[in-house]
Structure formats: structure tokens, C-alpha cells
N, C-alpha and C positions, 0 to 999 in steps of 0.2 A: 436415496435421493434428496436433496437437499433443490425443495421447488424454487420456482421463481417468483411465484405470488401464489398469497393463500390467503382467505378472508379471516380476520380474527372475529370469530359469534362465540360471546361467554353467556352465561345463564342470567343475565338479565336481557339480553336478545333473545334468547329462548322464550322465555318469561312473556315480551312483549308480543312476538308470533301468536302465543297459547291464547294471551288474551284478546288479541285480537280475535282469532279462529274462535274462541268459545262465545263470543260478542252475537255470531251470524252474520257482521258487515266485514267479509271477505274480499269481495272484489271492491268497487269503484267508486263504494259511499260509506261513511265510517268516521269518526272521532280524528282517528291518527292522521288522514291525510291534511285535516286542515292544520292540527300539531305540527306536524314535521313541515308543510310549507311556512308557516309562520317561525318556528324555529330557524330554517334555516335560512331563510331571508335574513331574518334578524343577522344572523355569523355572517353573510354575506355580505349583507348591507343593504339587498335590493329591495324597494318599495313595492315591485309589483312581478311577482314568481308564481310561476303554477308547478305543479310537481307534473311528470309525464311518465309512462311506461318505460323509458329507455331514454337512452342518448342521442340516437339518430334520430327516432322524431322529434325531440326537442328542437335537434337542429331544423329539421321538414319545416314543425310546425312556426318555427319562429321566422324562417323565409318566408313560407306564403301571409303570416300574417303581416310582415313588412312589406307583404305588395310583389313579391319577386315572381315572376311566372314568364311564358311565352315570349321570346324576344327579348328578355334580358341577359345581361351578362354581369356574372358572381367570379368575383377573383378570388382564387383558392390559393395556398402553399403547393408548390410542389412535392414536399415530403409532410402527410398526414397520415392519419390510417383514414380509409377508403369512406368511411360513412360522411364526412365533409364533404365530399365531392359528389357523391350519390343523392345525398340531400338537395345537392343544387338540380341533380339531373331528375330527381322526384319533380320539380315543379315545372319541369321540358325549360330550365333555363340554361344557357351558355355558360361553363365554367371555364374559365382562361388561368392556366394555370403558372402561378406567378415562382421565378425559380427564387431557393431558400440561401441564406448567410450557409456558407460552407462549414463554419466555425460553430453556429447557433443551433443552427438546423433550422429557424424559424425565417418568415416570409421576409424576402429581403426589398425591403423600403427601395431602394437603389433602382430597380428592374420595373418600379408600379408605373415610372415616367410613359414607356412603350407600350405597358397593357392598355391604360385608360383610355374608354373611349367613351362616346356619347350614347352609348347602349349601356354603358356599368352602371349597375345598380345598389352591388353591394360589397364590401371586401371583407374576407372572414382568415382575421390574423387567430391562430392555432397556439397556443401555449403549451408547448411538445416537451411531453415527459417532467411536468413539472416547470420548464422556465417561462418566464411570463415574456411574452413579448410587450413590448411595449407602447399602449395601443394610444398616448399621449400623444408621441410623435406624430402617427399618422393622422389623428382626428385634426392634429393641425395643419396639415398641410391637405388636408382634402377638400373640395369644396362642396358646399352641406347638402347637394341634392347625392350622395354617395354615402351610403348607411355602411354601418359596420357592424358584422355580428361576431363578439367572440367566442371559439371555438374554448370552453375551459372545460371539455371532458376529463381533460387527466391536471387541471391546477384548481383545486378547490379552494384553498387556502395559501395561498402566499407568505412567508415566514414576515413582513417587512407593513407597516400600517399604509405606506405609504405605497406600497405596490396594491393598494386596492383595484381589487377586478370589476369591470363593468363601471366604471367611472365616465367614460370616453366612448361608451361603447352603446348602439340605438337597443341592443339586444346581445343576452349573452347564455350560453346553454352550459350544463354540467350533468356528468355520467356518474353513475351509482353500479355499474357492472361490478362482479367479485372480485375482481384487484384492482377496484378502487381503491382512495384513502377511507371512506367509507361505501358499506353498500347497502343497496334492498333487493339483492337478488341480481336483478335488473333493475332498472329505474334512472330517472332524471328529471331535468327540472331548466325551466329558461324564464329571464326575467326581462324585464323589457322597461323603457325610460318613461314612455309615453303609456298614460292609464288608457288611452283609447284603443291603441294595439294591444293592450296586454287585455282587454277587456274583448275583443276579437279572437284575440288567440284563446281564450276559455271558452268560448261559444265553439268553434271550430274544435278544440280537444275534445266535447262531448257531442259529436255523430253533427254538431252545427244545427244542434237545440234554441230553439229560444229559451232563455233564461228564467221570463216571467211566463211563458205558456207551454208547458212541457207537452213533448210527443210532435209540435210545433216547428217544423224545419224550414227556412226559407236560405238557408246556403250549405253547400256541400261540406260536410265537416271530418272528422278522423275519428278513431278510437285510440287515441294516448291516452288514456289516463291511468296513475298509477292505480293500485290495489291499497285494501286497508291495511292486508298483512305487510305490503314492501312497505309501507307509511310507518308503522309500525316500528319495524326493524330499525328503521332510519332515526326512527326518533329513538331510540337506545344507542343505535350506533355513534349521532352527535353528541349522547355524553361521555364519549370515551376519546371526541376529536384530538383533546387538547396534550393526552396519553400518546394519542398516535403519532402524533407532530413531534411531539418529543423523541420519540425514540427512531422515527426517518433521519432525524438530527445527527441522531447516534450512528445510523447508519452510512450516511450518507458521509460525514466524516470518517468512518471509519477507511470505506474503500479510498475517498480521496487523499488520505494520511498512509496507505500503504500499498496503492496501485504504483507500479514504476512510472512515472511521468516520461524519462525516456521512451515507452514502449505503448505508452497509451493517452490520447488525448479525453480530457475529463472538463467538460462545457460548465459541472454544476459549479466549478470551483471559480468561476468566472462569472456567476450572477448571485454575487449576496444578497438574501434580503428581497430576491425575488425569484426563487423556488419554490413551488408548494412539494417537491422532494416526492413527487408520487414515485418514480422508477426511475432506476438509476444506469443511467447509458455512458459507456465509455466508447472509444474510435483507434482504430489502428493506423489512421493517419495515409495519406497517399499510399502507404506501403497495400492498402487493403484490397482485396476483390470479393467479390462476391463467393468465388471457389474459397477463396483463404477464411473467408467469414464460416462459411458453410461446414466448411471443414473442421476448424476449430469447435462449432458449436457441438459436432458429433464427439469429439475428442474431448470437449469438458461432460457430455453426459454420459463416456464411459469413464468417466473422473469421480460420478455421483453427482454432479452439478447440471442441475436447468436452467438454459437462457434463451433468449430467441434473439433473431438480427430485429435490430433497429429496421424501421419502415425503409421501404424501396421505394424513389421517387416515383410518382403516381405515372408520371410522361414514359417511364420505360414500359409499362404494361399495356398491351394492343391494346385494351380495352379503353384507356383512358388517353392514348397517345396521338390522338387529335387533337388533343387540347393544349398539347404542347407550346409552351412561349420560346422563339426562335435564339431567345441566349442564355436558353437553360445548358447548360454543362453540366455531366454526369461526375467529375473527378473521381473517377474507377470504382462508380457509384458511392463510396465515403461511407461505405458501412460497416455498424460499429455492433456491439453486445449490450442487451439490456439483462443486468445481472439481479441475482435473486433478492429482491427488498421485499418483506412484511414482517408487521408487526411483531416485536421478540424472539428475531432469528437470533442466536446467540452466540458468541462472541468465537468460540471456535468454530462457527462454521464460518464465520466470517476472514478468519486467518485461515482458513483451510481455502477459501475460495480467491484469496491473492496471492496465495503463496501459487497455486495451481496456475492462475492466469501468469502472473509474473513468469514462470517458467515455460509456458507453452510460448 
């Protein structure tokens, strides 16, 4: 079976984990945590960055630090992983689901005017599958009172310098789950533009404990800290990021050049320099339906190819349907497939995948 994703863990990674374990500092204290935060902050060009134990609590921590609470509204794209909307609900705030652009699957700015109210506190653009949402356009049209939180769980390093993340957002979050560009097993990070907000998040991440008076708590906080073992793996993984990104270009170029353009819509070809190339997604267009996609996934699996459907509209799920925008149209769900995308997948496998898909 050709897996859809698998982490790349080499001898250097294993050695880093072993060193962290042997140091005795295996939990949320240790030298690797600060090293990982400094190295990551430099690579993503962020001054105020905190590591977290996963990407979901990075989102929650960011929202709380930005002051989101009961009575606030937070605009979320209707197509994203559930963690984005769940983090809003954790705060007691009300998510407002914004339709997405049919072709990009990113938040549709043209639909925002009817959704922004006096209660709107934050908008969360999501960089889906590595495709970067143009946050500057959003910042230019929003009043200053509305904050922007970029969900970059799937978009760690865009390929263009001009596409630098976080420049126009009040906060940005990342994920290092096992299928991401680099992994810490579980793990995440959050960065802020404002030092004061960063300092509050730093305190909240550690149970709300006073930074100068140990075990003195004057605010209810969380245990959202990354472990030293996670950070050790992350430090080692970051050393390979150039090779990982170069290999992603090879994979994306192969799929783009060998899948039949008459059968598949391929968004990645429309985003030169604005794609971190996390996971390759393609769509059957208006001919697709839930049944078509699910049947195709079964057929591909029987052919030895592991795939997964793209994310469903959140508003199509009963637990989130009450947050649906009245302008949402499902376009027959316009579902697609995510194809095997992992470091050093060989060209024989890529050729086989494209051949089976084109025939299917």
C-alpha cells in the first residue's frame, strides 16, 4: 500500500530524541524547547513565538490571548479541519462560517460584508493544504478593531519570499502533527505581533502561573506546553527543511504534469510561489459527489493507493450547521482527493498513482 503520508525520521532525529531522554529533561523543561522556538522563529520570521503541545491548543491559546470570549463572533472558513471552529467554541464565542471560493477552497472575501457585525472580534483565514490566503488584502479592507488570526497548520513555509506568513496578522499558528512538513509527533506553535499579548499567552500556556513567583496563579491558564523530547525532534527536523521543500516541488510538479487536466481540477498550479506544498489535492469538479469520491477512494485502496477526501463543508455537519452562512452553496460538495505526498516517494509510485487515477 502506498500511504498518503508518513513522517521522515532519520538517525539524526533518533539521536536528538535519545539525547533529550538521557538528559532527564523529558517534560516541559529543557534546552531543546528554547532552541526549537528560536530556530523556528527565525525561519518563519516571527519575533514573539511560543511552542505548544499541538496545533489545536495553539489556536485556542491565540484566541484567548487576543481576548476572545463569550459574546464575540469569530469568522471561520466553511472548509477547514474541525480544529479551527472547535477552538472558537472552546472560548465560548460564536463561530460564523464564511463560504469559500469554489476554485481555491480558501475563505471568500466577497462573502464577508454580509457576515461582519459589531460583535465580530476575529477572522481566521486558513492556508488550506499549503495554499496561502492573501492576508494583506483582508487587512487592507478591515477596520482596525477586527483582529486576524492565521491558521497556518498546513502552511509552514511558502516557497516565495513575498509570501511570508504572519506579516499582516495579529497572530499565526502552526502544527507539527505526524503528517506535516516537519513533525514533533504532536506539537504546535503560535506567534504574535504584539509583545504584551505574547507575554500573556506565555503565562496562560503554563497554567497561568506568575513568571516571577513560582506556583502563584492569578489567572486560570492551561497546560499547553511542548515537551523537551518533542522539541528535540523538532530541532532535528528543521535541519532538513530545505531538502523536504525541494522534494515537495518534485512531487507537486509530477502530479501537476501527469494528471489529466480534462479530468481533474488542480488548484496548486494556480498558486505559483504561494504554496507550501503540504498535501496535494485535486478535484473532479461539478461532476463529483460524496458517493463518487467515497467510491473512488475504495477503488484506489483496492489498487494499493491510500488517499483521503478533502475536508467537508463544516456547515454540512449537524453539530456545526447552526453556524452556516445563508449564502453558502455546496456545489454538490465539490469534494476532491488528497494524494500520497511524503518525503522521497519514488517516481514509480507517482507514475502508478497518476496512471490509475487517469483511468479511473
